VOVEX-66760 format. One record per atom (N, C-alpha, C): residue in one letter; x, y, z; atom name. Coordinates in Angstrom, 3 decimals. Each point is the difference from the previous one (the first is absolute). Layout:
BEGIN
+--------+----------+----------+----------+-------+
! residu !     east !    north !       up ! atome !
+--------+----------+----------+----------+-------+
!      a !        X !        Y !        Z !    CA !
...
+--------+----------+----------+----------+-------+
This chain:
BEGIN
+--------+----------+----------+----------+-------+
! residu !     east !    north !       up ! atome !
+--------+----------+----------+----------+-------+
!      m !  110.908 !  119.520 !   99.307 !     N !
!      m !   -0.903 !   -0.954 !    0.594 !    CA !
!      m !    0.682 !   -1.351 !    0.196 !     C !
!      f !    0.675 !   -0.504 !   -1.048 !     N !
!      f !    0.676 !   -1.290 !    0.105 !    CA !
!      f !    1.069 !    0.053 !    1.081 !     C !
!      h !    0.708 !    1.128 !    0.106 !     N !
!      h !    1.052 !    0.146 !    1.007 !    CA !
!      h !   -0.568 !   -0.164 !    1.411 !     C !
!      k !   -1.139 !    0.640 !    0.282 !     N !
!      k !   -0.643 !   -0.117 !    1.310 !    CA !
!      k !   -0.442 !   -1.437 !    0.261 !     C !
!      s !   -0.535 !   -0.659 !   -1.018 !     N !
!      s !   -0.431 !   -1.387 !    0.147 !    CA !
!      s !    1.177 !   -0.918 !    0.290 !     C !
!      l !    1.106 !    0.235 !   -0.672 !     N !
!      l !    1.194 !   -0.816 !    0.228 !    CA !
!      l !    0.532 !    0.204 !    1.411 !     C !
!      l !   -0.005 !    1.233 !    0.482 !     N !
!      l !    0.446 !    0.261 !    1.373 !    CA !
!      l !   -0.937 !   -0.660 !    1.011 !     C !
!      a !   -1.294 !    0.029 !   -0.267 !     N !
!      a !   -0.964 !   -0.658 !    0.891 !    CA !
!      a !    0.226 !   -1.506 !   -0.002 !     C !
!      l !    0.275 !   -0.567 !   -1.155 !     N !
!      l !    0.280 !   -1.434 !   -0.110 !    CA !
!      l !    1.250 !   -0.367 !    0.792 !     C !
!      i !    1.035 !    0.788 !   -0.131 !     N !
!      i !    1.237 !   -0.233 !    0.753 !    CA !
!      i !   -0.276 !    0.069 !    1.498 !     C !
!      d !   -0.817 !    0.952 !    0.429 !     N !
!      d !   -0.343 !    0.115 !    1.426 !    CA !
!      d !   -0.727 !   -1.247 !    0.507 !     C !
!      v !   -0.955 !   -0.506 !   -0.772 !     N !
!      v !   -0.757 !   -1.188 !    0.407 !    CA !
!      v !    0.938 !   -1.206 !    0.115 !     C !
!      i !    0.889 !   -0.163 !   -0.963 !     N !
!      i !    0.943 !   -1.122 !    0.021 !    CA !
!      i !    0.970 !    0.137 !    1.166 !     C !
!      t !    0.476 !    1.203 !    0.253 !     N !
!      t !    0.919 !    0.248 !    1.114 !    CA !
!      t !   -0.664 !   -0.335 !    1.334 !     C !
!      l !   -1.257 !    0.402 !    0.168 !     N !
!      l !   -0.732 !   -0.302 !    1.236 !    CA !
!      l !   -0.203 !   -1.511 !    0.169 !     C !
!      a !   -0.312 !   -0.690 !   -1.087 !     N !
!      a !   -0.178 !   -1.453 !    0.069 !    CA !
!      a !    1.296 !   -0.676 !    0.430 !     C !
!      r !    1.104 !    0.449 !   -0.549 !     N !
!      r !    1.302 !   -0.565 !    0.392 !    CA !
!      r !    0.314 !    0.312 !    1.457 !     C !
!      a !   -0.325 !    1.208 !    0.448 !     N !
!      a !    0.257 !    0.395 !    1.389 !    CA !
!      a !   -0.829 !   -0.834 !    0.982 !     C !
!      r !   -1.186 !   -0.430 !   -0.426 !     N !
!      r !   -0.839 !   -0.870 !    0.834 !    CA !
!      r !    0.515 !   -1.431 !    0.024 !     C !
!      g !    0.943 !   -0.297 !   -0.874 !     N !
!      g !    0.540 !   -1.351 !   -0.081 !    CA !
!      g !   -0.746 !   -0.894 !   -0.966 !     C !
!      d !   -0.884 !    0.590 !   -0.816 !     N !
!      d !   -0.718 !   -0.797 !   -0.998 !    CA !
!      d !    0.997 !   -0.593 !   -0.986 !     C !
!      m !   -0.244 !   -1.229 !   -0.394 !     N !
!      m !    0.875 !   -0.679 !   -0.957 !    CA !
!      m !   -0.520 !    0.121 !   -1.428 !     C !
!      s !   -1.304 !    0.295 !   -0.127 !     N !
!      s !   -0.601 !    0.125 !   -1.325 !    CA !
!      s !   -1.169 !    0.977 !    0.059 !     C !
!      i !   -0.421 !    0.411 !   -1.179 !     N !
!      i !   -1.158 !    0.885 !   -0.121 !    CA !
!      i !   -0.638 !   -0.286 !   -1.346 !     C !
!      c !   -1.312 !    0.137 !   -0.069 !     N !
!      c !   -0.650 !   -0.252 !   -1.286 !    CA !
!      c !   -0.420 !    1.326 !   -0.639 !     C !
!      t !   -0.167 !   -0.052 !   -1.306 !     N !
!      t !   -0.386 !    1.191 !   -0.750 !    CA !
!      t !   -1.303 !    0.580 !    0.547 !     C !
!      a !   -0.952 !   -0.860 !    0.363 !     N !
!      a !   -1.275 !    0.478 !    0.544 !    CA !
!      a !    0.210 !    0.822 !    1.267 !     C !
!      d !    0.897 !   -0.453 !    0.872 !     N !
!      d !    0.279 !    0.753 !    1.231 !    CA !
!      d !    0.681 !    1.329 !   -0.298 !     C !
!      l !    0.862 !    0.028 !   -1.008 !     N !
!      l !    0.630 !    1.261 !   -0.389 !    CA !
!      l !   -1.055 !    0.985 !   -0.503 !     C !
!      i !   -0.915 !   -0.489 !   -0.828 !     N !
!      i !   -1.068 !    0.865 !   -0.512 !    CA !
!      i !   -0.871 !    0.506 !    1.148 !     C !
!      r !   -0.390 !   -0.892 !    0.920 !     N !
!      r !   -0.810 !    0.425 !    1.161 !    CA !
!      r !    0.732 !    1.052 !    0.831 !     C !
!      s !    1.283 !   -0.206 !    0.223 !     N !
!      s !    0.774 !    0.942 !    0.811 !    CA !
!      s !    0.102 !    1.363 !   -0.667 !     C !
!      m !    0.102 !    0.003 !   -1.310 !     N !
!      m !    0.180 !    1.257 !   -0.720 !    CA !
!      m !   -1.326 !    0.698 !   -0.310 !     C !
!      d !   -1.036 !   -0.783 !   -0.332 !     N !
!      d !   -1.291 !    0.581 !   -0.404 !    CA !
!      d !   -1.051 !   -0.026 !    1.103 !     C !
!      g !    0.270 !   -0.781 !    1.051 !     N !
!      g !   -0.974 !   -0.118 !    1.070 !    CA !
!      g !   -1.100 !   -1.005 !   -0.283 !     C !
!      k !    0.049 !   -0.629 !   -1.170 !     N !
!      k !   -1.033 !   -0.966 !   -0.378 !    CA !
!      k !    0.527 !   -0.873 !   -1.136 !     C !
!      l !   -0.675 !   -1.137 !   -0.192 !     N !
!      l !    0.302 !   -0.884 !   -1.125 !    CA !
!      l !   -1.310 !   -0.497 !   -0.565 !     C !
!      f !   -0.235 !    0.267 !   -1.270 !     N !
!      f !   -1.177 !   -0.499 !   -0.687 !    CA !
!      f !    0.422 !   -0.641 !   -1.306 !     C !
!      a !   -0.489 !   -1.219 !   -0.239 !     N !
!      a !    0.289 !   -0.703 !   -1.242 !    CA !
!      a !   -0.623 !    0.766 !   -1.160 !     C !
!      g !    0.656 !   -0.005 !   -1.108 !     N !
!      g !   -0.510 !    0.665 !   -1.197 !    CA !
!      g !   -1.024 !   -0.868 !   -0.702 !     C !
!      v !   -1.190 !   -0.102 !    0.561 !     N !
!      v !   -1.053 !   -0.851 !   -0.554 !    CA !
!      v !   -0.349 !    0.475 !   -1.407 !     C !
!      g !    0.048 !   -0.930 !   -0.940 !     N !
!      g !   -0.347 !    0.323 !   -1.380 !    CA !
!      g !    1.128 !    0.646 !   -0.784 !     C !
!      l !    1.142 !    0.213 !    0.636 !     N !
!      l !    1.144 !    0.600 !   -0.682 !    CA !
!      l !    0.991 !   -1.075 !   -0.407 !     C !
!      s !    0.580 !    0.172 !   -1.152 !     N !
!      s !    1.069 !   -0.917 !   -0.405 !    CA !
!      s !    1.243 !    0.337 !    0.814 !     C !
!      a !    0.962 !   -0.904 !    0.005 !     N !
!      a !    1.254 !    0.263 !    0.721 !    CA !
!      a !    0.705 !    1.227 !   -0.577 !     C !
!      h !   -0.249 !    0.286 !   -1.258 !     N !
!      h !    0.607 !    1.185 !   -0.622 !    CA !
!      h !   -0.617 !    1.293 !    0.538 !     C !
!      e !   -1.283 !   -0.041 !    0.359 !     N !
!      e !   -0.718 !    1.188 !    0.471 !    CA !
!      e !    0.045 !    0.181 !    1.510 !     C !
!      s !    0.251 !   -1.053 !    0.730 !     N !
!      s !   -0.080 !    0.029 !    1.459 !    CA !
!      s !    1.108 !    0.845 !    0.629 !     C !
!      p !   -0.359 !    0.983 !    0.835 !     N !
!      p !    1.021 !    0.783 !    0.690 !    CA !
!      p !    0.876 !   -0.869 !    0.904 !     C !
!      n !   -0.599 !   -1.027 !    0.613 !     N !
!      n !    0.786 !   -0.886 !    0.867 !    CA !
!      n !    1.040 !   -0.764 !   -0.812 !     C !
!      a !   -0.399 !   -0.503 !   -1.153 !     N !
!      a !    0.938 !   -0.729 !   -0.859 !    CA !
!      a !    1.086 !    0.935 !   -0.524 !     C !
!      q !   -0.374 !    1.222 !   -0.322 !     N !
!      q !    1.000 !    0.969 !   -0.457 !    CA !
!      q !    1.017 !    0.294 !    1.109 !     C !
!      f !   -0.495 !    0.128 !    1.227 !     N !
!      f !    0.890 !    0.208 !    1.137 !    CA !
!      f !    0.962 !   -1.181 !    0.128 !     C !
!      g !   -0.526 !   -1.218 !   -0.146 !     N !
!      g !    0.827 !   -1.196 !    0.084 !    CA !
!      g !    1.068 !   -0.042 !   -1.073 !     C !
!      r !   -0.341 !    0.421 !   -1.213 !     N !
!      r !    0.993 !    0.025 !   -1.082 !    CA !
!      r !    1.114 !    1.002 !    0.291 !     C !
!      v !   -0.372 !    1.168 !    0.495 !     N !
!      v !    1.020 !    1.002 !    0.357 !    CA !
!      v !    0.865 !   -0.532 !    1.138 !     C !
!      l !   -0.626 !   -0.612 !    0.991 !     N !
!      l !    0.743 !   -0.567 !    1.118 !    CA !
!      l !    0.991 !   -1.047 !   -0.487 !     C !
!      s !   -0.405 !   -0.828 !   -0.935 !     N !
!      s !    0.908 !   -1.013 !   -0.558 !    CA !
!      s !    1.216 !    0.653 !   -0.652 !     C !
!      r !   -0.225 !    1.108 !   -0.698 !     N !
!      r !    1.100 !    0.682 !   -0.690 !    CA !
!      r !    1.008 !    0.621 !    0.956 !     C !
!      v !   -0.471 !    0.453 !    1.163 !     N !
!      v !    0.898 !    0.679 !    0.948 !    CA !
!      v !    0.366 !   -0.879 !    1.192 !     C !
!      s !   -0.408 !   -1.256 !   -0.019 !     N !
!      s !    0.183 !   -0.878 !    1.159 !    CA !
!      s !    1.468 !   -0.157 !    0.405 !     C !
!      a !    0.881 !   -0.159 !   -0.956 !     N !
!      a !    1.419 !   -0.173 !    0.339 !    CA !
!      a !    0.545 !    1.246 !    0.698 !     C !
!      a !   -0.372 !    1.166 !   -0.476 !     N !
!      a !    0.463 !    1.247 !    0.610 !    CA !
!      a !   -0.537 !    0.163 !    1.414 !     C !
!      l !   -1.164 !   -0.601 !    0.278 !     N !
!      l !   -0.600 !    0.080 !    1.331 !    CA !
!      l !    0.437 !   -1.149 !    0.901 !     C !
!      g !    0.797 !   -0.903 !   -0.532 !     N !
!      g !    0.471 !   -1.140 !    0.779 !    CA !
!      g !   -1.062 !   -1.069 !    0.200 !     C !
!      l !   -0.938 !   -0.093 !   -0.936 !     N !
!      l !   -1.076 !   -0.988 !    0.072 !    CA !
!      l !    0.270 !   -1.129 !   -0.980 !     C !
!      s !   -0.422 !   -1.189 !    0.362 !     N !
!      s !    0.042 !   -1.125 !   -0.942 !    CA !
!      s !   -1.302 !   -0.781 !    0.119 !     C !
!      i !   -0.478 !   -0.463 !   -1.131 !     N !
!      i !   -1.287 !   -0.684 !   -0.046 !    CA !
!      i !    0.091 !   -1.366 !    0.676 !     C !
!      v !   -0.971 !   -0.281 !    0.846 !     N !
!      v !   -0.079 !   -1.283 !    0.692 !    CA !
!      v !   -1.104 !   -0.843 !   -0.629 !     C !
!      r !   -1.130 !    0.651 !   -0.282 !     N !
!      r !   -1.164 !   -0.683 !   -0.563 !    CA !
!      r !   -0.736 !    0.977 !   -0.905 !     C !
!      r !   -0.332 !   -0.436 !   -1.183 !     N !
!      r !   -0.628 !    0.898 !   -0.976 !    CA !
!      r !   -1.510 !    0.154 !    0.161 !     C !
!      r !   -0.689 !   -1.019 !    0.388 !     N !
!      r !   -1.464 !    0.069 !    0.059 !    CA !
!      r !   -0.525 !   -0.607 !    1.288 !     C !
!      k !   -0.137 !    0.829 !    1.007 !     N !
!      k !   -0.599 !   -0.420 !    1.268 !    CA !
!      k !   -1.430 !    0.531 !    0.034 !     C !
!      s !   -0.934 !   -0.845 !    0.349 !     N !
!      s !   -1.398 !    0.410 !    0.074 !    CA !
!      s !   -0.247 !    0.775 !    1.299 !     C !
!      v !   -0.610 !    1.177 !   -0.131 !     N !
!      v !   -0.370 !    0.828 !    1.153 !    CA !
!      v !   -1.380 !    0.586 !   -0.271 !     C !
!      r !   -0.549 !    0.674 !    0.989 !     N !
!      r !   -1.285 !    0.687 !   -0.178 !    CA !
!      r !    0.217 !    1.513 !    0.095 !     C !
!      d !   -0.727 !    0.721 !   -0.832 !     N !
!      d !    0.076 !    1.456 !    0.072 !    CA !
!      d !   -0.872 !    0.488 !    1.155 !     C !
!      d !   -0.116 !    1.298 !    0.155 !     N !
!      d !   -0.729 !    0.560 !    1.137 !    CA !
!      d !   -1.516 !   -0.188 !   -0.098 !     C !
!      a !   -0.478 !   -0.439 !   -1.160 !     N !
!      a !   -1.419 !   -0.303 !   -0.163 !    CA !
!      a !   -0.250 !   -1.507 !    0.086 !     C !
!      g !    1.062 !   -0.759 !    0.301 !     N !
!      g !   -0.136 !   -1.442 !    0.142 !    CA !
!      g !    0.132 !   -0.789 !   -1.288 !     C !
!      r !    0.297 !    0.672 !   -1.117 !     N !
!      r !    0.160 !   -0.694 !   -1.275 !    CA !
!      r !    1.397 !   -0.598 !   -0.115 !     C !
!      r !    0.081 !   -1.142 !   -0.658 !     N !
!      r !    1.291 !   -0.653 !   -0.215 !    CA !
!      r !    0.809 !    0.742 !   -1.049 !     C !
!      t !    1.290 !    0.081 !    0.232 !     N !
!      t !    0.936 !    0.548 !   -0.958 !    CA !
!      t !    1.343 !   -0.667 !    0.250 !     C !
!      c !    0.952 !    0.265 !   -0.844 !     N !
!      c !    1.332 !   -0.596 !    0.161 !    CA !
!      c !    1.025 !    1.085 !    0.280 !     C !
!      t !    1.040 !   -0.393 !    0.695 !     N !
!      t !    1.078 !    0.920 !    0.332 !    CA !
!      t !    1.325 !   -0.740 !   -0.079 !     C !
!      a !    1.064 !    0.738 !   -0.142 !     N !
!      a !    1.341 !   -0.570 !    0.032 !    CA !
!      a !    0.569 !    0.178 !    1.405 !     C !
!      v !    0.861 !   -0.916 !    0.411 !     N !
!      v !    0.671 !    0.083 !    1.291 !    CA !
!      v !    1.479 !    0.271 !   -0.260 !     C !
!      w !    0.536 !    0.963 !    0.735 !     N !
!      w !    1.390 !    0.443 !   -0.167 !    CA !
!      w !    0.806 !   -0.238 !    1.252 !     C !
!      a !    1.209 !   -0.522 !   -0.144 !     N !
!      a !    0.927 !   -0.105 !    1.125 !    CA !
!      a !    0.605 !    1.368 !    0.210 !     C !
!      l !    0.069 !    0.388 !    1.268 !     N !
!      l !    0.586 !    1.295 !    0.337 !    CA !
!      l !    1.494 !   -0.159 !    0.199 !     C !
+--------+----------+----------+----------+-------+
């Protein structure tokens, strides 16, 4: 399962680079891979699937050629709720 997710992540990043994007945020990566983004309302950062995805992304960022540009950018999820995301240089 993790292997398929990693390949999907690489595909999303490759497509963003091919479009000429200079950066991408964790929220956009989650939307591209899951088809949706919903804030973990009532969940701690330890329990949130989005936060867990962000932690894994941080661990593999160098291998993917990503570097952090901004740690906490305010965005809205697909239900209009505020959440935070990290921005990555491609």
